TIDRENSE-641309 format. One record per residue (C-alpha): x, y negated, z negated. Coordinates in steps of 0.001 Angstrom, whole numbers, plus 500000, padded with zeros to 6 digits. Example, Ala and Ser with C-alpha at 12.3 -4.5 7.8 and 13.67 -1.06 7.14 Angstrom:
% residues 2
{x 512300 y 504500 z 492200}
{x 513670 y 501060 z 492860}
% end
This chain:
% residues 202
{x 524633 y 706292 z 097313}
{x 527949 y 707526 z 095938}
{x 529947 y 709590 z 098407}
{x 531063 y 712883 z 096881}
{x 533853 y 715166 z 097981}
{x 533722 y 718897 z 097333}
{x 537031 y 719909 z 095739}
{x 536330 y 723512 z 094895}
{x 533563 y 726070 z 095126}
{x 533910 y 728958 z 092709}
{x 531724 y 731865 z 091701}
{x 530213 y 729915 z 088811}
{x 530391 y 726259 z 089770}
{x 531060 y 723608 z 092381}
{x 533494 y 720791 z 091607}
{x 533072 y 717387 z 093258}
{x 535096 y 714205 z 093142}
{x 532662 y 711334 z 092658}
{x 532286 y 707983 z 090903}
{x 530552 y 707109 z 087665}
{x 529668 y 703422 z 087406}
{x 532586 y 702581 z 089690}
{x 535099 y 704854 z 087937}
{x 536597 y 707933 z 089604}
{x 535070 y 711034 z 088106}
{x 534624 y 714778 z 088434}
{x 531177 y 716339 z 088698}
{x 530841 y 720006 z 087827}
{x 527615 y 721743 z 088818}
{x 526931 y 725306 z 087706}
{x 525493 y 727339 z 090554}
{x 522106 y 729020 z 090268}
{x 522181 y 732793 z 090757}
{x 519214 y 733949 z 092834}
{x 519445 y 737534 z 091582}
{x 518704 y 736414 z 088007}
{x 515335 y 735666 z 086487}
{x 514785 y 731908 z 086947}
{x 514246 y 731152 z 083243}
{x 517205 y 733278 z 082194}
{x 519368 y 731694 z 084881}
{x 518562 y 728181 z 083675}
{x 519146 y 729156 z 080046}
{x 522533 y 730703 z 080827}
{x 523696 y 727762 z 082915}
{x 522531 y 725153 z 080409}
{x 524082 y 727082 z 077498}
{x 527436 y 727325 z 079286}
{x 527266 y 723655 z 080238}
{x 526618 y 722681 z 076613}
{x 529432 y 724959 z 075436}
{x 531953 y 723472 z 077872}
{x 531006 y 719946 z 076831}
{x 531456 y 720921 z 073177}
{x 534891 y 722396 z 073836}
{x 536027 y 719315 z 075740}
{x 534834 y 717051 z 072942}
{x 536526 y 719194 z 070297}
{x 539808 y 719181 z 072233}
{x 539694 y 715386 z 072393}
{x 539080 y 715165 z 068644}
{x 542156 y 717327 z 068106}
{x 544241 y 714797 z 070010}
{x 544602 y 716967 z 073113}
{x 544516 y 715192 z 076473}
{x 541377 y 716408 z 078195}
{x 538731 y 714764 z 080394}
{x 536445 y 712265 z 078686}
{x 532782 y 713193 z 079027}
{x 530655 y 710636 z 080876}
{x 527324 y 712421 z 081305}
{x 525688 y 715805 z 080650}
{x 522481 y 717038 z 082313}
{x 521476 y 720404 z 080884}
{x 518465 y 720805 z 083189}
{x 520727 y 720472 z 086230}
{x 523643 y 722254 z 084502}
{x 525885 y 719332 z 085378}
{x 528780 y 717608 z 083643}
{x 530310 y 714353 z 084845}
{x 533707 y 713706 z 083353}
{x 536892 y 711714 z 083742}
{x 539069 y 712348 z 086771}
{x 542626 y 712710 z 085469}
{x 545210 y 711668 z 088012}
{x 548498 y 713505 z 088099}
{x 550292 y 716583 z 089340}
{x 549343 y 720132 z 088515}
{x 551774 y 721654 z 086026}
{x 552734 y 724286 z 088583}
{x 554296 y 721548 z 090726}
{x 556537 y 720066 z 088024}
{x 557192 y 722791 z 085437}
{x 560500 y 724003 z 086890}
{x 563529 y 722952 z 084800}
{x 561239 y 720725 z 082713}
{x 561838 y 721967 z 079186}
{x 560209 y 718923 z 077619}
{x 556970 y 719636 z 079470}
{x 557165 y 723325 z 078536}
{x 557395 y 722426 z 074845}
{x 554533 y 719914 z 075085}
{x 552292 y 722475 z 076779}
{x 553100 y 725068 z 074107}
{x 552463 y 722699 z 071210}
{x 549156 y 721531 z 072697}
{x 547962 y 725122 z 073117}
{x 548981 y 725835 z 069524}
{x 546838 y 722902 z 068352}
{x 543856 y 724279 z 070284}
{x 544369 y 727817 z 068989}
{x 544912 y 726682 z 065396}
{x 541460 y 725087 z 065590}
{x 539929 y 728251 z 067034}
{x 539513 y 726895 z 070545}
{x 540248 y 729397 z 073312}
{x 540639 y 727902 z 076790}
{x 539647 y 731095 z 078608}
{x 541309 y 730209 z 081918}
{x 544731 y 729005 z 080848}
{x 546665 y 728620 z 084105}
{x 549138 y 726205 z 085647}
{x 546299 y 724939 z 087850}
{x 544273 y 723877 z 084826}
{x 547022 y 721751 z 083298}
{x 547465 y 718298 z 084827}
{x 550597 y 716275 z 084068}
{x 549713 y 712605 z 083562}
{x 552369 y 710142 z 082360}
{x 554613 y 713103 z 081475}
{x 551934 y 714514 z 079165}
{x 549910 y 717709 z 079756}
{x 546152 y 717350 z 080143}
{x 543941 y 720433 z 079943}
{x 540968 y 720756 z 082288}
{x 538227 y 723284 z 083147}
{x 537054 y 724751 z 079853}
{x 534223 y 726533 z 081657}
{x 535298 y 729969 z 080404}
{x 536307 y 728725 z 076969}
{x 534900 y 729736 z 073603}
{x 535565 y 729531 z 069858}
{x 537500 y 732319 z 068190}
{x 540148 y 732838 z 065519}
{x 540912 y 736379 z 066698}
{x 544568 y 737075 z 067417}
{x 543516 y 739172 z 070440}
{x 541753 y 736217 z 072076}
{x 544685 y 733865 z 071532}
{x 547099 y 736495 z 072833}
{x 544986 y 736961 z 075952}
{x 545011 y 733204 z 076550}
{x 548809 y 733182 z 076384}
{x 549126 y 736227 z 078644}
{x 546993 y 734479 z 081274}
{x 549355 y 731519 z 081106}
{x 552396 y 733773 z 081456}
{x 550965 y 735509 z 084518}
{x 550072 y 732180 z 086087}
{x 553540 y 730741 z 085527}
{x 555586 y 733741 z 086626}
{x 553443 y 734213 z 089735}
{x 554493 y 730794 z 091051}
{x 557994 y 731763 z 092120}
{x 560896 y 733979 z 091001}
{x 563181 y 732581 z 088339}
{x 560791 y 730825 z 085968}
{x 561503 y 733191 z 083066}
{x 563523 y 730496 z 081268}
{x 560572 y 728110 z 081378}
{x 558322 y 730845 z 080002}
{x 560759 y 731573 z 077167}
{x 560720 y 727875 z 076250}
{x 556921 y 727878 z 076186}
{x 556464 y 731079 z 074194}
{x 559222 y 730281 z 071671}
{x 557760 y 726830 z 071038}
{x 554266 y 728300 z 070757}
{x 555473 y 730949 z 068288}
{x 556872 y 728242 z 066019}
{x 553835 y 725936 z 066275}
{x 550861 y 728315 z 066180}
{x 549384 y 729766 z 063022}
{x 550258 y 733488 z 063044}
{x 552416 y 732734 z 066082}
{x 554584 y 735840 z 065674}
{x 551549 y 738130 z 065442}
{x 549919 y 736503 z 068470}
{x 553033 y 736923 z 070609}
{x 553423 y 740518 z 069433}
{x 549789 y 741216 z 070388}
{x 550333 y 739567 z 073765}
{x 553166 y 742008 z 074500}
{x 550945 y 744891 z 073386}
{x 548110 y 743806 z 075712}
{x 550601 y 743464 z 078551}
{x 551944 y 746963 z 077889}
{x 548438 y 748442 z 077814}
{x 547663 y 746886 z 081191}
{x 550690 y 748581 z 082766}
{x 549329 y 752004 z 081927}
{x 545697 y 751471 z 082888}
% end
């Protein structure tokens, strides 16, 4: 029997480090909600599992570094995928302009294809061989709406600037590179500022 290590327990899923045919892997299991109707609960979990697998596969096809899918079990709402070794972006983003630009360009590729990450944070970007890898597409979805892309970028900004004071330069590098690389980049950044301003007055 393969020994598994619980890495994280969230509101929606449990994440385990495991092995798949001798290879290090991640197993993500969506948690059943007892307050929901059993059939509805299974349908929701299996639909979200299928959606996440689709997003991961699409990201890979776009040339974005993301976990390779090993196995999907819709009945158990489980995905087994590649374990990507490396540091979280939050631990190596400071004074790393090259990484900032790579992150921005990768997000632009995703957004240009209508792929919204949904939980774009420094914790969900792993740096492997000096390249950013994007993980945990569990809240992701497909959209070409400027609002959705702007919200993705605002989540990233909040995540970065919450790490420590003085990372504004790194954020400027990211957002300026994104603006140049993304379709409708100027409009997306403008909308991001508008969303941020609205939040201040709520």
